[in-house]
C-alpha positions as CSV (number, residue, x, y, z in Angstrom):
1,M,12.1,-8.8,17.7
2,S,11.0,-8.4,14.0
3,T,12.3,-5.5,11.9
4,V,10.0,-3.3,9.9
5,A,10.8,-0.8,7.1
6,I,8.2,2.0,6.7
7,I,8.6,3.5,3.2
8,I,6.9,6.9,3.0
9,T,6.2,8.4,-0.4
10,I,5.8,12.1,-0.8
11,H,3.6,13.1,-3.8
12,D,3.6,16.4,-5.6
13,G,1.3,18.8,-3.8
14,D,1.5,17.1,-0.5
15,D,1.4,19.2,2.7
16,R,5.0,19.0,3.8
17,S,4.2,19.7,7.5
18,S,5.2,17.0,10.0
19,G,1.6,16.8,11.4
20,S,0.6,14.1,8.9
21,L,3.2,11.8,10.4
22,E,2.5,12.3,14.1
23,E,0.0,9.4,14.3
24,C,2.4,7.1,12.5
25,Q,5.2,8.0,15.0
26,K,2.8,7.6,17.9
27,Q,1.8,4.1,16.7
28,T,5.3,2.9,16.0
29,E,6.5,4.1,19.5
30,A,3.7,2.2,21.1
31,I,4.5,-1.0,19.2
32,E,8.2,-0.7,19.9
33,A,7.4,-0.4,23.6
34,Q,5.9,-3.8,23.5
35,G,9.3,-5.2,22.4
36,K,7.9,-7.1,19.4
37,H,8.9,-4.9,16.5
38,S,11.5,-2.2,15.6
39,F,11.0,0.4,12.9
40,S,13.2,2.1,10.3
41,M,12.0,4.9,8.0
42,F,12.7,5.4,4.4
43,I,11.6,8.6,2.6
44,N,10.8,8.6,-1.1
45,N,10.7,12.3,-2.3
46,E,10.0,11.5,-5.9
47,G,6.4,10.1,-5.9
48,E,5.7,7.1,-8.0
49,A,8.8,7.6,-10.0
50,G,11.0,7.2,-7.0
51,C,9.5,3.9,-5.8
52,P,12.0,1.5,-7.5
53,A,15.1,3.3,-6.0
54,V,13.7,3.5,-2.4
55,W,12.5,-0.1,-2.7
56,E,16.0,-1.3,-3.6
57,K,17.5,0.7,-0.7
58,A,15.0,-0.8,1.8
59,L,15.6,-4.3,0.5
60,E,19.3,-4.0,1.5
61,G,18.2,-4.2,5.2
62,K,16.4,-7.6,4.7
63,F,13.5,-6.5,6.9
64,D,10.9,-8.9,8.3
65,F,8.1,-6.5,7.1
66,Y,7.8,-3.6,4.6
67,I,5.0,-1.1,5.0
68,W,4.4,1.3,2.1
69,M,2.6,4.5,3.2
70,D,1.7,7.8,1.5
71,Y,3.0,10.9,3.3
72,G,-0.3,12.6,3.7
73,L,-2.2,9.8,5.4
74,K,-3.9,10.2,8.7
75,L,-3.8,6.7,10.2
76,S,-6.8,5.3,12.0
77,E,-6.1,4.3,15.6
78,G,-4.4,0.9,15.7
79,A,-3.9,0.8,11.9
80,L,-0.3,-0.6,12.1
81,E,-1.2,-3.1,14.8
82,A,-4.0,-4.3,12.5
83,F,-1.4,-5.1,9.8
84,F,0.6,-7.2,12.2
85,E,-2.4,-9.0,13.6
86,N,-3.8,-9.9,10.2
87,S,-0.4,-10.8,8.8
88,G,0.1,-13.2,11.7
89,F,-3.3,-14.7,11.1
90,L,-2.2,-15.3,7.5
91,R,1.1,-16.7,8.6
92,N,2.9,-13.8,7.1
93,R,2.4,-15.2,3.6
94,A,0.2,-12.5,2.1
95,V,0.5,-8.9,0.8
96,I,-2.0,-6.9,2.8
97,A,-3.6,-3.7,1.4
98,G,-5.0,-1.0,3.8
99,S,-8.1,0.8,2.6
100,V,-7.8,4.6,2.5
101,A,-10.8,6.9,2.4
102,G,-11.3,10.6,1.5
103,D,-12.8,13.3,3.6
104,D,-16.2,12.3,2.4
105,K,-15.5,8.7,3.6
106,S,-15.5,7.3,0.0
107,L,-12.7,4.8,-0.8
108,L,-9.8,6.2,-2.7
109,F,-7.1,3.6,-2.4
110,G,-6.8,0.0,-1.2
111,G,-7.3,-3.4,-2.7
112,R,-8.7,-3.8,-6.2
113,N,-10.3,-6.6,-8.3
114,K,-8.7,-7.9,-11.5
115,R,-10.2,-5.0,-13.5
116,G,-8.9,-2.4,-11.1
117,R,-12.0,-1.5,-9.2
118,L,-11.7,-0.8,-5.5
119,I,-13.1,-3.5,-3.2
120,D,-14.8,-2.5,0.1
121,P,-13.1,-3.9,3.1
122,D,-15.0,-6.2,5.5
123,P,-15.3,-4.8,9.0
124,T,-13.8,-7.8,10.8
125,I,-12.0,-10.2,8.4
126,P,-9.4,-9.8,5.6
127,V,-10.9,-10.3,2.1
128,P,-9.1,-11.3,-1.1
129,C,-8.1,-8.8,-3.8
130,Y,-6.2,-9.1,-7.0
131,L,-4.4,-5.7,-7.3
132,Y,-3.4,-3.3,-4.5
133,D,-2.3,0.4,-4.2
134,L,0.9,1.2,-2.5
135,S,-0.8,4.1,-0.6
136,L,-0.9,1.8,2.5
137,T,0.3,-1.7,2.1
138,M,2.2,-4.3,4.1
139,V,4.6,-6.8,2.5
140,P,6.1,-9.5,4.7
141,G,9.8,-10.2,4.1
142,S,8.9,-13.9,3.6
143,V,6.8,-12.9,0.6
144,V,9.7,-10.8,-0.9
145,A,12.0,-13.8,-0.4
146,S,9.7,-16.1,-2.3
147,L,9.7,-13.9,-5.4
148,D,12.3,-14.4,-8.1
149,N,12.3,-10.7,-8.7
150,P,11.4,-8.6,-5.6
151,S,10.5,-5.6,-7.8
152,D,7.3,-7.6,-8.7
153,V,5.9,-6.2,-5.5
154,I,5.8,-2.6,-6.9
155,H,5.4,-3.6,-10.6
156,R,2.4,-2.1,-12.5
157,R,1.3,-3.6,-15.8
158,F,0.7,-1.1,-18.5
159,L,-3.1,-0.9,-18.2
160,D,-3.3,-1.6,-14.5
161,Y,-3.7,1.1,-11.9
162,G,-2.7,-1.0,-9.0
163,C,0.2,-3.3,-8.4
164,G,0.1,-7.1,-7.8
165,A,-0.5,-8.8,-11.1
166,K,3.0,-10.4,-11.0
167,V,2.6,-11.2,-7.3
168,A,-0.6,-13.0,-8.2
169,K,1.1,-14.9,-11.0
170,A,3.6,-16.1,-8.4
171,G,0.8,-17.6,-6.4
172,I,1.1,-15.2,-3.4
173,A,-2.1,-14.2,-1.7
174,R,-3.3,-10.6,-1.7
175,V,-5.9,-9.4,0.8
176,I,-7.5,-6.3,2.2
177,A,-7.2,-5.6,5.9
178,P,-10.5,-5.2,7.8
179,G,-12.0,-1.7,8.0
180,V,-10.6,1.7,6.8
181,L,-7.1,2.1,8.1
182,A,-6.4,5.7,7.0
183,F,-7.9,8.9,5.6
184,T,-6.4,11.4,3.1
185,S,-7.3,14.6,1.4
186,R,-5.2,13.6,-1.7
187,K,-7.4,12.9,-4.7
188,N,-7.2,9.7,-6.7
189,D,-5.5,10.9,-9.9
190,M,-6.2,7.8,-11.9
191,P,-6.0,8.7,-15.6
192,V,-9.1,8.0,-17.7
193,W,-7.3,5.4,-19.8
194,K,-6.6,3.3,-16.7
195,N,-10.0,3.8,-15.1
196,P,-12.1,0.7,-15.4
197,D,-15.2,2.6,-14.6
198,K,-14.9,4.7,-17.8
199,P,-16.4,3.6,-21.2
200,L,-13.9,1.8,-23.4
201,G,-14.1,4.5,-26.0
202,D,-13.2,7.2,-23.5
203,R,-10.3,5.1,-22.3
204,I,-8.9,4.7,-25.8
205,L,-9.3,8.4,-26.6
206,S,-7.6,9.3,-23.3
207,F,-4.7,7.0,-24.1
208,L,-4.2,8.4,-27.6
209,K,-4.1,12.0,-26.1
210,R,-1.7,11.3,-23.3
């Protein structure tokens, strides 16, 4: 039986009711009943700033898989199973980003290209990406073990919105799972200076004002 750490990040303004975690609990219980995986939960109450501390705590358990998940997500049916299925297809050698859409079905988080733009998931097969958001992402333990510095998984370069540049430099694959795996009412709060869709002049002005 493989072990799985689910790292749940609570952002400022999130609805603190337990309802947003009900589908996650339902899916983990169904998977545990199959006898293939067991789950442990880690809660990060400090948003993005708390990621390094909770990551170090989770790493102490030497889990077979790590799943990062925002608190307010409403998982699609079978989302967690999709992670394991696609990871197995890729021999557990790739970071897998899950696409997250808003209430209007537009993509808000997921896998990104080298410039930081979101990439649409394919309905049936995993597709490559360069960067990824931690909103919903699976990292196999074998990937963590192959990195000289495990914190590279959550490292963001200065101008990048997503993570993964150092993972890419280490030669580890990054892909997007098929389909949309979750929905959220949380807005994408990407600052203008990190937004690749904004004109360069606007990005520079935003950076100088931050």
